[in-house]
C-alpha positions as CSV (number, residue, x, y, z in Angstrom):
1,M,10.7,66.9,51.8
2,E,7.8,64.5,52.0
3,K,7.1,65.3,48.0
4,K,10.5,64.7,47.1
5,V,10.4,61.5,49.2
6,V,7.1,60.5,47.4
7,K,8.6,61.8,44.0
8,N,11.7,60.0,44.1
9,T,10.1,56.7,45.4
10,A,7.3,56.9,42.4
11,F,9.8,57.6,39.8
12,L,12.4,54.7,41.3
13,A,9.5,52.3,41.6
14,S,8.1,52.7,38.0
15,A,11.2,52.4,36.3
16,N,11.7,48.7,38.3
17,V,8.5,48.0,37.6
18,F,9.5,48.6,33.4
19,A,12.3,46.9,33.3
20,R,11.0,44.1,34.9
21,A,8.3,43.9,32.2
22,I,10.7,44.6,29.4
23,G,12.9,41.9,31.1
24,F,9.8,39.3,31.3
25,F,8.8,39.6,27.8
26,Y,12.0,39.2,26.2
27,F,12.6,35.8,28.5
28,V,8.9,34.8,27.0
29,F,10.4,36.0,23.6
30,L,13.6,34.3,23.9
31,G,11.5,30.8,25.2
32,R,9.6,31.1,21.7
33,I,12.5,32.3,19.2
34,L,15.2,29.7,20.8
35,G,13.3,26.7,21.1
36,V,13.4,24.4,24.7
37,E,17.0,23.3,24.5
38,N,18.7,26.6,23.4
39,F,16.6,28.3,25.8
40,G,17.9,25.9,28.9
41,H,21.5,26.9,27.4
42,Y,20.3,30.2,27.8
43,N,19.1,30.1,31.2
44,F,22.0,28.0,33.1
45,A,24.5,30.8,31.6
46,L,22.0,33.3,33.7
47,A,21.6,30.9,36.7
48,L,25.2,30.5,37.1
49,V,26.6,34.4,36.4
50,Y,23.5,36.1,38.4
51,N,24.8,34.3,41.7
52,F,27.9,36.3,41.8
53,Y,26.4,39.7,40.9
54,P,26.2,40.3,45.0
55,V,29.7,38.8,45.2
56,A,31.1,41.4,42.5
57,D,29.1,44.0,44.8
58,F,30.1,42.5,48.4
59,G,27.7,44.5,49.8
60,V,29.3,48.0,49.1
61,E,26.6,49.8,47.7
62,R,24.7,49.5,50.9
63,L,27.0,51.0,52.5
64,I,27.5,53.9,50.1
65,L,23.7,55.0,50.7
66,R,24.8,54.6,54.5
67,D,27.8,56.9,54.7
68,L,27.0,59.4,51.7
69,S,23.5,60.0,52.9
70,K,24.8,61.6,56.4
71,D,28.1,63.5,54.6
72,Q,27.3,64.0,50.4
73,S,30.9,65.7,50.9
74,K,32.6,62.2,50.8
75,A,31.1,61.5,47.2
76,Q,33.8,62.0,45.5
77,E,36.5,60.1,47.8
78,Y,34.1,57.1,47.9
79,F,33.7,57.3,44.2
80,Q,37.9,57.7,43.3
81,K,38.6,54.9,46.1
82,L,35.7,52.4,45.5
83,I,36.7,51.9,41.4
84,P,39.7,50.2,41.6
85,L,37.8,47.0,44.6
86,R,34.6,47.2,42.8
87,F,37.2,46.4,39.5
88,C,38.8,43.8,41.4
89,F,36.0,42.4,42.9
90,S,34.4,42.3,38.9
91,I,37.6,40.3,37.8
92,I,37.2,37.7,40.4
93,S,33.7,37.3,40.2
94,I,34.6,36.9,36.7
95,I,37.5,33.7,37.1
96,F,35.4,32.2,40.2
97,V,32.0,31.8,37.9
98,T,34.0,30.6,34.6
99,V,35.7,28.2,36.8
100,W,32.9,27.0,37.9
101,G,31.4,26.9,34.5
102,L,34.1,24.9,33.5
103,L,33.4,22.4,35.8
104,I,29.6,22.3,36.6
105,G,28.8,22.9,32.6
106,K,27.1,20.2,30.5
107,T,29.0,21.2,27.0
108,N,31.3,23.4,25.8
109,L,28.9,26.0,24.7
110,D,27.9,26.6,28.2
111,K,31.5,26.9,29.6
112,I,31.4,29.5,26.8
113,N,28.4,31.1,27.5
114,V,29.3,31.1,31.5
115,F,32.6,33.6,30.4
116,I,30.8,35.4,27.8
117,F,27.5,36.3,29.9
118,S,30.0,37.4,33.0
119,L,31.7,39.9,31.0
120,C,28.6,42.1,32.1
121,L,30.4,42.2,35.6
122,I,32.4,44.7,34.9
123,P,30.5,47.8,33.6
124,W,27.7,46.6,35.6
125,T,29.8,47.4,38.9
126,F,30.9,50.8,37.6
127,N,27.2,51.7,37.0
128,Q,25.9,50.2,40.6
129,L,28.5,52.9,41.8
130,V,27.8,55.7,40.1
131,A,23.7,54.8,40.8
132,G,24.3,54.1,44.3
133,I,25.8,57.6,44.5
134,G,23.4,59.0,42.7
135,N,20.8,57.2,45.1
136,A,22.7,58.8,48.5
137,F,22.3,62.6,46.4
138,E,18.2,61.4,45.8
139,K,19.0,61.8,42.6
140,M,17.1,58.5,41.5
141,E,17.2,59.3,37.9
142,V,20.5,57.7,37.8
143,Q,19.4,54.6,39.2
144,S,16.1,54.5,37.2
145,V,17.9,55.1,33.9
146,V,20.9,52.5,34.7
147,A,17.9,49.8,35.1
148,L,15.7,50.5,32.5
149,G,18.3,51.1,29.7
150,A,20.5,47.9,30.5
151,T,16.9,46.0,30.3
152,F,15.8,47.8,27.4
153,F,19.0,48.1,25.3
154,T,19.7,43.9,26.1
155,A,15.8,43.2,25.0
156,I,16.4,45.5,21.8
157,F,20.0,43.8,20.7
158,G,19.6,40.3,22.5
159,G,15.8,40.0,20.8
160,T,16.8,41.3,17.1
161,I,20.3,39.2,17.0
162,A,17.6,36.2,18.1
163,H,14.9,37.2,15.7
164,L,17.7,36.9,13.1
165,G,18.5,33.9,14.0
166,G,22.1,34.3,15.8
167,S,23.4,31.8,18.3
168,V,22.9,31.9,22.4
169,T,26.2,33.2,22.6
170,Q,25.3,35.8,20.6
171,V,22.3,36.8,22.4
172,L,24.3,36.9,25.7
173,L,27.0,39.0,24.3
174,A,24.4,41.5,24.0
175,A,23.5,41.8,27.2
176,F,27.6,42.8,27.6
177,L,27.5,45.0,25.0
178,S,24.2,46.9,26.6
179,N,25.6,46.9,29.8
180,L,29.4,48.3,28.0
181,L,26.7,51.6,26.3
182,I,25.0,52.0,29.8
183,S,28.2,52.6,31.4
184,F,29.1,55.8,28.9
185,I,25.5,56.6,30.1
186,A,26.6,56.7,34.0
187,F,29.7,58.1,33.1
188,H,27.7,61.1,31.6
189,F,25.7,61.0,35.2
190,S,28.8,61.0,37.1
191,R,30.0,64.5,35.9
192,K,26.3,66.0,36.3
193,I,26.8,64.8,40.5
194,G,29.9,66.5,40.1
195,L,32.1,63.7,40.2
196,R,35.6,62.8,38.5
197,F,36.9,59.9,37.2
198,K,40.2,59.3,39.1
199,I,41.5,56.2,40.9
200,D,43.0,56.1,44.4
201,K,44.4,52.8,45.6
202,D,43.5,53.3,49.3
203,F,43.9,50.0,50.8
204,E,43.2,51.2,54.5
205,F,39.8,52.5,53.0
206,I,39.4,49.6,51.5
207,K,40.1,47.4,54.1
208,R,37.6,49.0,56.4
209,M,34.4,48.8,53.9
210,L,35.2,45.2,53.5
211,K,35.1,44.9,57.4
212,E,31.6,46.3,57.4
213,S,30.1,45.1,54.2
214,W,31.3,41.8,54.5
215,I,27.8,40.5,56.9
216,F,25.5,42.0,54.0
217,A,27.5,40.4,51.5
218,L,27.4,37.1,52.4
219,I,23.3,37.3,53.1
220,M,22.9,38.3,49.8
221,I,25.5,35.7,48.2
222,M,23.9,33.0,49.8
223,A,19.8,34.2,49.3
224,V,21.0,34.7,45.5
225,F,22.5,31.4,44.9
226,Y,19.2,30.3,47.2
227,L,16.9,31.3,44.6
228,R,18.8,30.2,41.1
229,A,20.2,26.6,43.0
230,S,17.1,24.3,41.5
231,V,17.8,25.9,38.0
232,I,21.2,24.4,38.3
233,L,20.7,21.2,39.4
234,V,18.4,20.5,36.9
235,N,21.1,21.9,34.2
236,Y,23.8,19.6,36.0
237,F,21.3,16.7,36.2
238,M,19.0,16.7,33.2
239,G,20.7,18.8,30.7
240,A,19.9,21.7,28.5
241,Y,16.0,20.6,26.9
242,Y,15.0,20.2,30.8
243,T,16.5,23.3,32.2
244,G,14.6,25.3,29.0
245,L,11.3,23.7,30.3
246,Y,11.8,23.8,34.4
247,A,13.0,27.7,33.7
248,S,9.8,28.9,31.9
249,A,7.9,27.9,34.7
250,F,10.2,29.1,37.4
251,K,10.2,32.6,35.7
252,F,7.2,33.2,37.0
253,L,7.9,32.5,40.4
254,E,10.8,34.4,40.4
255,A,9.1,37.6,38.5
256,S,6.3,37.7,40.9
257,I,8.7,38.1,44.1
258,L,8.8,41.7,43.4
259,I,5.1,42.0,44.8
260,P,5.9,40.9,48.2
261,Q,9.4,42.5,48.4
262,S,7.5,45.5,47.8
263,F,5.6,45.2,50.6
264,A,8.0,44.1,52.5
265,L,10.3,47.3,51.7
266,A,7.8,49.9,52.8
267,L,7.4,48.2,56.3
268,F,11.1,48.1,56.8
269,P,11.1,51.7,58.5
270,Q,8.2,50.9,60.8
271,T,10.2,47.8,61.7
272,A,13.3,49.3,62.3
273,R,11.6,51.5,64.5
274,L,9.2,49.1,66.6
275,L,12.0,46.5,66.9
276,E,14.0,48.9,68.9
277,N,10.7,50.6,70.8
278,N,7.6,48.5,70.7
279,K,8.3,44.7,70.4
280,K,5.1,44.0,71.5
281,S,3.3,46.1,68.7
282,L,5.9,44.6,66.4
283,R,4.9,41.3,66.9
284,R,1.2,42.4,66.6
285,N,2.2,44.2,63.1
286,Y,4.0,41.1,62.0
287,L,1.1,38.6,62.1
288,K,-0.8,41.3,60.5
289,S,1.5,41.2,57.8
290,L,2.0,37.5,57.4
291,G,-2.1,37.6,57.2
292,L,-2.5,39.8,54.4
293,I,0.4,38.6,52.1
294,L,-0.9,35.0,53.2
295,I,-4.3,35.9,51.8
296,F,-2.6,37.6,48.4
297,A,-0.3,34.2,48.1
298,I,-3.2,31.5,48.1
299,E,-4.9,33.4,45.7
300,Y,-2.2,33.7,43.8
301,T,-1.6,29.6,44.1
302,L,-5.1,29.3,43.0
303,F,-4.8,31.1,39.9
304,F,-1.3,29.2,38.8
305,Y,-2.6,26.3,39.6
306,F,-5.9,26.5,37.7
307,F,-4.0,28.4,34.6
308,A,-0.8,27.1,34.4
309,P,-2.1,25.0,31.2
310,L,-3.0,28.5,29.2
311,I,-0.3,30.4,30.9
312,I,2.6,27.8,29.7
313,K,1.2,27.6,25.8
314,L,0.0,31.0,25.6
315,S,3.8,32.4,27.1
316,Y,5.9,30.1,25.1
317,G,3.9,27.8,23.2
318,S,2.5,23.9,23.3
319,S,6.7,22.6,23.3
320,Y,6.9,23.8,27.0
321,L,3.8,21.9,28.0
322,E,5.3,19.6,30.3
323,A,6.2,22.7,32.4
324,V,2.8,22.8,33.6
325,S,3.1,20.1,36.5
326,V,6.2,22.3,37.6
327,M,4.4,25.3,37.5
328,R,1.4,24.0,39.6
329,I,4.1,23.1,42.6
330,L,5.8,26.2,42.5
331,A,2.8,28.1,42.4
332,F,2.2,26.0,45.4
333,A,5.7,27.3,47.0
334,A,5.2,30.7,46.1
335,I,2.9,30.8,50.1
336,F,6.0,30.2,51.6
337,F,8.4,31.9,49.3
338,F,6.3,35.4,49.5
339,L,6.0,34.6,53.5
340,N,9.4,34.1,53.5
341,T,10.3,38.1,52.4
342,L,8.7,39.3,55.6
343,P,11.3,37.8,58.5
344,G,14.5,39.7,57.0
345,N,12.9,43.0,58.0
346,I,13.0,42.2,61.5
347,I,16.6,40.1,61.3
348,Q,18.4,42.8,59.7
349,N,17.4,45.3,61.6
350,S,18.4,43.3,64.8
351,N,21.6,43.0,66.5
352,K,21.6,39.1,65.6
353,V,22.1,39.5,62.2
354,K,25.9,38.0,62.3
355,K,24.3,34.8,63.8
356,F,21.6,34.4,61.2
357,L,24.3,33.2,58.7
358,L,24.3,29.9,59.5
359,F,20.8,29.5,59.6
360,A,20.9,31.2,56.2
361,F,23.3,29.0,54.8
362,L,21.6,25.8,55.9
363,N,19.0,26.7,54.1
364,L,20.9,27.2,51.1
365,V,22.1,23.7,52.1
366,L,18.7,22.1,52.2
367,V,17.5,23.1,48.8
368,I,20.7,21.4,47.1
369,I,20.1,18.5,49.5
370,F,16.7,18.2,48.2
371,G,17.5,18.8,44.7
372,F,20.4,16.2,44.8
373,F,17.7,13.7,46.3
374,L,14.6,14.5,44.2
375,I,15.6,15.7,40.4
376,P,17.4,12.8,39.4
377,R,14.4,10.4,40.1
378,Y,12.0,13.1,39.2
379,S,13.7,15.1,36.9
380,I,11.8,18.7,36.6
381,I,9.1,17.7,38.9
382,G,11.7,16.9,41.6
383,A,13.1,20.4,41.0
384,A,9.8,22.1,41.9
385,W,9.3,19.8,45.2
386,A,12.8,20.5,46.6
387,V,12.1,23.7,45.7
388,F,9.0,23.8,47.9
389,L,10.4,21.5,50.6
390,A,13.3,24.0,51.3
391,E,10.4,27.0,51.5
392,V,9.0,25.4,54.0
393,A,11.8,24.7,56.3
394,G,12.8,28.3,55.2
395,F,9.6,29.6,56.7
396,I,10.5,27.2,60.1
397,I,13.8,28.6,60.5
398,N,13.3,32.5,59.8
399,N,10.4,32.5,61.9
400,G,12.0,30.6,64.7
401,F,14.8,33.0,64.6
402,V,12.4,36.3,64.1
403,W,10.6,35.2,67.2
404,K,13.7,35.2,69.5
405,I,14.1,38.5,68.6
406,L,10.7,39.5,69.5
407,K,10.6,37.7,72.6
408,G,9.4,39.3,75.4
409,S,8.2,43.0,75.4
410,S,9.3,46.6,75.4
């Protein structure tokens, strides 16, 4: 059993690392090929649409993993009953993100791009449904192929189109076609694990799933909106050119979150056990974990602060050097960005997770407020400071909540 866990973990982790690496280099490549302004249009579409991926999922993937891990015989039932739910949520998400794009998009190009890229949600929801059931069966190769394949084909198709002088809209269309291609592969995997493509509209089942999934959905939705709020606000106040500059630096912070997230994920099972049986040991382990992440975060900050000009120039070219100051501020924000990955372990394992929704919403509101005040006055520098201030506030809010949970000993 342990060998299988280690094998599956290594397999999935390797696929995710490769997918992230391909995605990152593809992002940098587009930054060079598209130019600052077109790169800004591209990033606005990504920032807006990615907010709606957790809306399309609505916490169902976590429930699939929880329920089918206990009883795999329900896999076909879940598959055929969740297909219509996933499809409906993807359509609802497309409608909402398209309307939002019409309201805050600066140009017609932005509005079209948002709609085109939002189409990815339809094949993505099916792909994740198959991958989630595969994970419950401990068939991690399904999730690995879905994650790595979508990124790989998007980079190949999108990169080729960009290299040949294609438009941002065509590059985004390549992402939809890539996800559609992966759907055929996911369909093949579904048959291999014994699933039959069948649609069953069971409203009682759907009602039960939504009743259990909404809490996880809201937390994830707010977290994703929070992460990309500054990019959206820069586009709203400053336009595509400055969005391209800001996103070039912000991508390094966004990509690096994989490191503390992996550390937090490794601690998750231990946190669950200690929270129930030994809060005193959990407090001690939590402080040690914060210390370890702090040491790494300081090293990360110093590296990106001093080498920001070289990193920006080598990655994107001289036309993006205005983003150096942004990268330096975000490097300091990374300290709190990294530290804020740990409180979630305790909060999500506690029976007070619903009470945390208000605090998560407060943190989202704060980054928006900071952005509204600072971006019009200080441009992309103000956006970076908005993220920094929101991360400091988040650290105080999250840890205040955690210490209430850990109060007392057991």
